[in-house]
C-alpha positions as CSV (number, residue, x, y, z in Angstrom):
1,M,-83.0,-54.7,-48.3
2,V,-82.6,-51.1,-49.6
3,S,-85.8,-49.7,-51.1
4,K,-85.9,-48.7,-54.7
5,N,-86.9,-45.2,-53.7
6,I,-83.6,-44.7,-51.7
7,I,-81.6,-46.0,-54.7
8,T,-83.5,-43.7,-57.1
9,Y,-82.9,-40.8,-54.7
10,L,-79.2,-41.5,-54.4
11,I,-78.8,-41.7,-58.2
12,V,-80.6,-38.4,-58.7
13,L,-78.5,-36.8,-56.0
14,V,-75.3,-38.0,-57.7
15,L,-76.5,-36.7,-61.1
16,I,-77.3,-33.4,-59.6
17,I,-73.9,-33.1,-57.9
18,L,-72.1,-34.2,-61.1
19,G,-74.1,-31.6,-63.1
20,A,-73.2,-28.8,-60.7
21,Y,-69.6,-29.9,-60.7
22,Y,-69.6,-29.8,-64.5
23,L,-71.4,-26.4,-64.8
24,T,-69.0,-24.7,-62.3
25,G,-65.9,-25.6,-64.1
26,G,-65.2,-29.2,-62.8
27,G,-63.2,-28.0,-59.9
28,Q,-60.5,-26.4,-62.1
29,Q,-59.2,-23.1,-60.9
30,T,-60.0,-20.2,-63.2
31,Q,-57.8,-17.2,-63.0
32,E,-58.3,-14.0,-64.9
33,D,-55.7,-13.0,-67.3
34,P,-53.9,-9.9,-66.0
35,D,-54.5,-8.2,-69.4
36,A,-58.2,-8.8,-69.3
37,P,-60.5,-5.9,-69.1
38,K,-62.6,-5.3,-66.0
39,P,-66.4,-4.9,-66.4
40,P,-67.6,-1.3,-66.1
41,P,-69.4,-0.2,-62.9
42,D,-72.8,-0.3,-64.7
43,Y,-72.4,-3.9,-65.8
44,T,-73.7,-6.7,-63.7
45,V,-71.9,-10.0,-64.2
46,P,-74.5,-12.8,-63.8
47,N,-74.0,-15.2,-60.8
48,G,-75.3,-18.3,-62.7
49,F,-74.8,-20.0,-66.0
50,V,-75.5,-17.9,-69.0
51,H,-76.4,-18.9,-72.5
52,W,-76.5,-15.6,-74.4
53,H,-76.3,-14.7,-78.1
54,A,-75.1,-11.6,-79.8
55,R,-74.5,-10.7,-83.5
56,L,-71.1,-9.5,-84.6
57,K,-70.4,-8.0,-88.1
58,I,-67.0,-6.7,-89.3
59,M,-66.9,-4.4,-92.3
60,I,-63.6,-3.3,-93.9
61,K,-63.9,-0.7,-96.7
62,G,-67.5,-1.8,-97.3
63,E,-66.7,-5.5,-97.4
64,M,-68.0,-8.0,-94.8
65,Q,-65.3,-10.0,-93.2
66,D,-65.7,-13.7,-92.5
67,I,-66.0,-14.8,-88.9
68,P,-65.4,-18.6,-88.9
69,A,-67.9,-21.2,-87.9
70,D,-67.0,-23.5,-85.0
71,L,-64.6,-20.8,-83.7
72,G,-63.6,-21.9,-80.1
73,I,-64.8,-25.5,-80.9
74,S,-62.7,-26.8,-83.7
75,V,-61.2,-23.5,-85.1
76,G,-59.2,-20.9,-83.4
77,N,-58.0,-21.2,-79.8
78,K,-59.9,-23.5,-77.4
79,I,-59.4,-21.9,-74.1
80,D,-61.1,-22.3,-70.7
81,T,-63.0,-25.3,-72.1
82,H,-63.7,-26.4,-68.5
83,L,-66.0,-23.4,-68.2
84,A,-68.2,-24.4,-71.1
85,G,-68.4,-28.2,-71.5
86,G,-65.4,-28.7,-73.8
87,M,-65.6,-25.5,-75.9
88,S,-64.5,-22.0,-75.3
89,P,-67.0,-19.9,-73.4
90,I,-67.5,-17.7,-76.5
91,H,-67.8,-19.6,-79.7
92,T,-69.6,-19.9,-83.0
93,H,-71.6,-22.7,-84.6
94,V,-72.4,-24.0,-88.1
95,G,-75.7,-24.0,-89.8
96,G,-79.1,-22.2,-89.9
97,E,-79.2,-18.9,-88.1
98,D,-75.6,-19.4,-86.9
99,E,-74.3,-18.9,-90.4
100,L,-72.6,-15.6,-91.5
101,N,-75.3,-13.4,-93.1
102,D,-76.1,-9.8,-93.7
103,N,-76.4,-9.4,-89.9
104,G,-73.0,-10.8,-89.2
105,R,-72.2,-14.0,-87.3
106,K,-74.1,-15.2,-84.2
107,L,-71.8,-15.5,-81.2
108,H,-72.7,-17.9,-78.4
109,F,-71.8,-17.1,-74.8
110,E,-72.0,-20.3,-72.5
111,S,-70.4,-20.3,-69.1
112,T,-70.6,-19.3,-65.5
113,P,-68.9,-15.9,-65.9
114,K,-68.7,-14.9,-62.3
115,S,-65.3,-16.6,-61.8
116,K,-63.9,-15.0,-65.0
117,P,-65.9,-12.0,-66.2
118,S,-63.7,-11.3,-69.2
119,V,-65.4,-14.3,-71.0
120,L,-68.2,-11.7,-71.7
121,S,-65.9,-9.3,-73.4
122,L,-64.9,-8.7,-77.0
123,W,-61.3,-8.9,-75.8
124,Y,-62.0,-12.5,-75.0
125,F,-63.7,-13.3,-78.3
126,F,-60.7,-12.0,-80.3
127,K,-58.3,-13.9,-78.0
128,V,-60.3,-17.1,-78.9
129,W,-60.2,-16.2,-82.5
130,G,-56.5,-15.2,-82.4
131,K,-57.1,-11.9,-84.2
132,T,-56.4,-8.2,-83.3
133,F,-59.1,-5.8,-82.2
134,N,-58.7,-2.6,-80.2
135,G,-59.3,1.2,-80.7
136,N,-56.6,1.3,-83.3
137,C,-56.8,-1.9,-85.3
138,I,-59.2,-4.5,-86.5
139,L,-57.8,-7.7,-88.0
140,D,-54.8,-6.4,-90.1
141,K,-56.2,-2.8,-90.6
142,C,-54.9,0.0,-88.4
143,N,-55.9,3.6,-88.0
144,G,-54.2,5.8,-90.5
145,P,-54.5,7.3,-94.0
146,E,-56.5,4.3,-95.2
147,G,-59.2,4.6,-92.5
148,T,-60.3,4.5,-88.9
149,V,-61.7,1.8,-86.6
150,K,-65.2,2.5,-85.4
151,M,-67.6,0.4,-83.4
152,F,-71.4,0.5,-82.9
153,V,-73.5,-1.5,-80.4
154,N,-77.2,-1.7,-81.1
155,D,-76.7,1.1,-83.8
156,K,-75.1,3.5,-81.3
157,P,-71.4,4.5,-81.5
158,N,-69.3,2.8,-78.8
159,T,-65.7,3.6,-77.9
160,D,-65.1,0.7,-75.5
161,F,-63.8,-1.5,-78.4
162,E,-62.0,-4.7,-77.0
163,K,-63.1,-3.7,-73.5
164,Y,-66.8,-3.9,-74.3
165,F,-68.7,-6.4,-72.2
166,V,-71.5,-8.0,-74.3
167,R,-75.1,-8.3,-73.2
168,D,-77.6,-10.8,-74.4
169,G,-79.1,-9.8,-77.8
170,D,-76.4,-7.2,-78.7
171,R,-75.8,-6.3,-82.3
172,I,-72.2,-5.3,-82.7
173,L,-70.8,-3.6,-85.9
174,I,-67.1,-3.0,-86.2
175,T,-66.0,-0.9,-89.3
176,F,-62.8,0.3,-90.9
177,E,-63.5,3.1,-93.3
């Protein structure tokens, strides 16, 4: 007769293996998009699972733009869901501190980014959203007589634009003035 300890051990072992399989993408191959930006030399892509948050605020001509709730979950493009348990690795939620407020919208980064570093970039977020963002355009506004796109990270000017790789706790402001 097999002892209860051995059965318990085997059940725990199977759960650990299934959990690791789930957290590493479930065996699906993850290839980086050829258009994806590469992390800068001073950026270290974490080896393990990340659960980071950042705030994104978009102001056009002094008016805050809506960033939808549940983006990457039930709104926008659901891509690479195998990396984040059924939702896009960058997504937004509904409710509480996740709601759009004077500080912008809270972005959630949940994945194991080592296999696909671009999931930590603003390029990837705007791909999930299906909107335009680069050094020339934000949403439907492009540099010209009406204004210029600018970006600030943690209150400092930043010209990486869509190629910016987010860090936990970042406050990102994109303006068109």
